[in-house]
Every structure is written in C-alpha cells, then in structure tokens.
C-alpha positions in Angstrom: 0.6 -42.1 38.5 4.1 -41.5 37.1 2.8 -41.9 33.6 0.0 -39.3 34.3 2.6 -36.8 35.6 4.9 -37.5 32.7 2.0 -37.0 30.3 1.0 -33.7 31.9 4.6 -32.4 31.8 5.0 -33.3 28.1 1.6 -31.8 27.3 2.3 -28.6 29.1 5.7 -28.3 27.5 4.1 -28.7 24.1 1.4 -26.2 24.8 3.8 -23.5 26.1 6.3 -24.1 23.2 3.5 -23.9 20.7 2.1 -20.7 22.1 5.5 -19.0 21.6 5.7 -19.6 17.9 4.7 -16.6 15.8 2.4 -17.9 13.2 1.9 -15.5 10.2 -1.2 -16.0 8.2 -1.6 -14.6 4.7 -4.8 -13.2 3.2 -5.5 -12.2 -0.4 -7.9 -9.3 -0.6 -9.2 -6.6 -3.0 -8.7 -8.2 -6.4 -8.8 -5.8 -9.3 -8.9 -7.0 -12.9 -6.9 -4.6 -15.0 -9.0 -3.8 -18.1 -7.4 -4.2 -21.5 -4.7 -6.5 -20.2 -4.3 -10.1 -19.0 -3.3 -8.9 -15.5 -5.1 -8.7 -12.2 -3.7 -7.3 -9.0 -4.5 -8.3 -5.4 -3.5 -7.0 -2.0 -1.7 -9.5 0.2 -1.9 -9.0 3.9 0.2 -10.9 6.4 -1.2 -11.1 9.9 0.4 -12.1 13.2 -1.8 -13.2 16.1 -3.1 -9.8 16.8 -2.2 -7.3 14.0 -1.4 -6.9 10.4 2.4 -6.9 9.9 2.7 -6.4 6.2 0.7 -5.4 3.1 1.9 -6.0 -0.4 0.6 -6.2 -3.9 0.6 -9.3 -6.2 0.3 -8.8 -9.9 -1.0 -11.9 -11.6 -0.7 -12.6 -15.4 -4.0 -14.6 -15.8 -2.8 -16.0 -19.1 0.5 -17.5 -18.0 0.0 -17.7 -14.3 3.2 -15.7 -13.6 3.2 -13.4 -10.6 5.0 -10.3 -9.7 5.0 -9.3 -6.0 5.5 -5.6 -5.0 6.8 -5.1 -1.5 6.0 -2.2 0.7 7.6 -1.4 4.1 6.5 -3.5 7.1 3.2 -2.1 8.6 2.3 -0.2 5.4 -1.4 0.3 4.9 -2.7 0.0 1.3 -5.7 2.3 1.1 -6.8 2.3 -2.5 -6.0 0.4 -5.7 -7.6 1.8 -8.9 -7.0 1.5 -12.6 -6.7 4.7 -14.6 -7.4 3.9 -18.3 -7.6 6.6 -20.9 -7.5 5.0 -24.3 -7.4 8.3 -26.3 -4.1 9.2 -24.5 -2.7 5.6 -24.3 -2.7 5.7 -20.5 -3.2 2.5 -18.6 -1.8 2.5 -15.1 -2.7 1.4 -11.6 -2.9 4.0 -8.9 -2.1 3.0 -5.3 -2.7 5.2 -2.3 -0.8 3.9 0.8 0.5 4.9 4.2 4.2 3.8 4.0 6.1 6.1 6.4 6.1 5.9 10.2 6.6 9.6 11.0 6.5 9.4 14.8 8.7 6.3 14.8 7.0 5.0 17.9 4.1 2.7 17.1 4.5 1.8 13.5 2.6 3.1 10.5 -0.8 4.5 11.6 -3.8 6.2 10.0 -2.5 9.6 10.8 0.8 9.0 9.0 1.0 10.5 5.5 -0.6 8.8 2.5 1.5 8.7 -0.7 0.4 8.0 -4.3 2.2 5.3 -6.3 1.7 4.6 -10.0 2.3 1.1 -11.4 2.3 -0.4 -14.9 -0.5 -2.9 -15.4 2.1 -5.8 -15.1 3.6 -4.4 -11.9 7.1 -4.4 -13.6 7.4 -0.6 -13.1 6.3 1.3 -10.0 7.0 4.9 -9.1 6.1 7.0 -6.0 4.5 10.2 -7.3 4.0 12.3 -4.2 6.9 13.3 -1.9 7.3 11.8 1.5 6.5 15.1 3.2 3.2 15.5 1.4 0.0 14.2 3.0 -2.5 13.2 0.3 -6.1 14.0 1.1 -7.9 13.2 -2.1 -7.3 12.9 -5.9 -9.1 12.9 -9.2 -8.2 12.5 -12.9 -9.1 14.6 -15.9 -9.6 12.2 -18.8 -9.4 14.9 -21.4 -5.8 16.1 -20.5 -4.6 12.9 -18.7 -3.9 14.9 -15.6 -3.9 13.6 -12.0 -5.1 16.3 -9.6 -4.0 15.7 -6.0 -5.1 17.7 -2.9 -3.2 17.6 0.4 -0.6 19.5 2.3 3.1 19.7 2.8 4.7 19.4 6.2 6.2 22.9 5.9 7.6 23.1 9.4 9.1 19.6 9.2 7.7 18.3 12.5 6.0 15.2 11.0 2.5 16.4 12.0 -0.4 18.1 10.3 -0.9 21.4 12.0 -3.4 24.3 11.4 -0.8 26.6 9.9 0.0 24.2 7.1 -2.1 25.1 4.1 -3.8 22.8 1.6 -2.0 22.6 -1.7 -2.9 21.1 -5.1 -0.5 19.1 -7.3 -1.0 18.4 -11.0 0.7 15.3 -12.5 0.9 14.4 -16.2 -0.1 10.7 -16.4 1.7 10.2 -19.7 5.1 11.2 -18.3 4.4 10.8 -14.5 6.0 14.2 -13.9 4.7 17.0 -11.7 3.3 19.8 -13.9 2.3 22.4 -11.4 1.8 22.9 -7.6 0.2 25.6 -5.7 
C-alpha cells in the first residue's frame, strides 16, 4: 500500500512538473528557391503549446550548407516572401511582407496591425525595411521595365494607430535598384 501511494505521489509530481514546462516546437515552412543563385529561403515558425510565438527567415546556401537567420520581433507574422528578378536591370531581391509592429500594445501583433515591406539580398546578408512604420501596406506590384515597386496603402495621418475612414489611400513608388522612395501621392 505504501509503495502504491509513493508511486502515485511520484507520478503526479512528474506529471504536474512536466505540464509546467514550456515546450517550443519549430516548423520550417514556405521554402522558396531563389532563381539565379545557390540560395533558398524558408520561414521558421516557433510555436508554444497554443500559439505561434516567433516567425523568422532562414537563408540557406544550398552549395555550402551555410545558413543565415533573419530575426523579426516576437509575434511577427510573415505574410509573403517573393523573389523579384529583373535580369535586364540587374535586380535580384527577395521581398517580404510582414506584420512586425504591435500598435495597440495589448495582445501582440495581430492581423489588423500594419504590414511592412522588407527587401533582402538573395543571401540574406542585407535586409532593409522599405515602408515606414506608420504606413499600412495593402497591395504591391512591380514594373519590370522600370524596376519600380508600386505600393498601395495608407498612412496613419492622425497617429492613433488605427485605420479610419478619413485616412486616404496613397501610392508609393520605390526604385528597386537603389531601394529609395521615388514618389508618393
């Protein structure tokens, strides 16, 4: 009888102690082979028991096996990863659309927080945020003749960290060879 009780106490202690540990699992998703290079990129998502806690990128040199991780803030949501390759203009970049800012500072980064556009080199060694933190990206397109990135969205003009009806849609033009803003209206 004493051994049974001792066994139950030890078992329950182990179960309760094990339930308290925060196990983080990691998943590699959305692989993209970067054409014209030896690189591929993957999203890396870290999950706790009930939610995603981190999203990052991992650039992989498929020739040497070397990797280059790109960290984003905790809770970031990587929406789109696309290669933009325009041989005639010597443009070969990776475009990333991500939610990386928690504007309401209450529940973490959510779907209604602003999306930003980042541009990375094919190796991941250089990465730059193109759009400003107060700009909500809606959609984008490229013009392959001029090497221009066209971005549609809106600025938070009243600085209340929300999209409201009085905030007008605006268009931004970026030069993909210099990664500089050409025009906004």
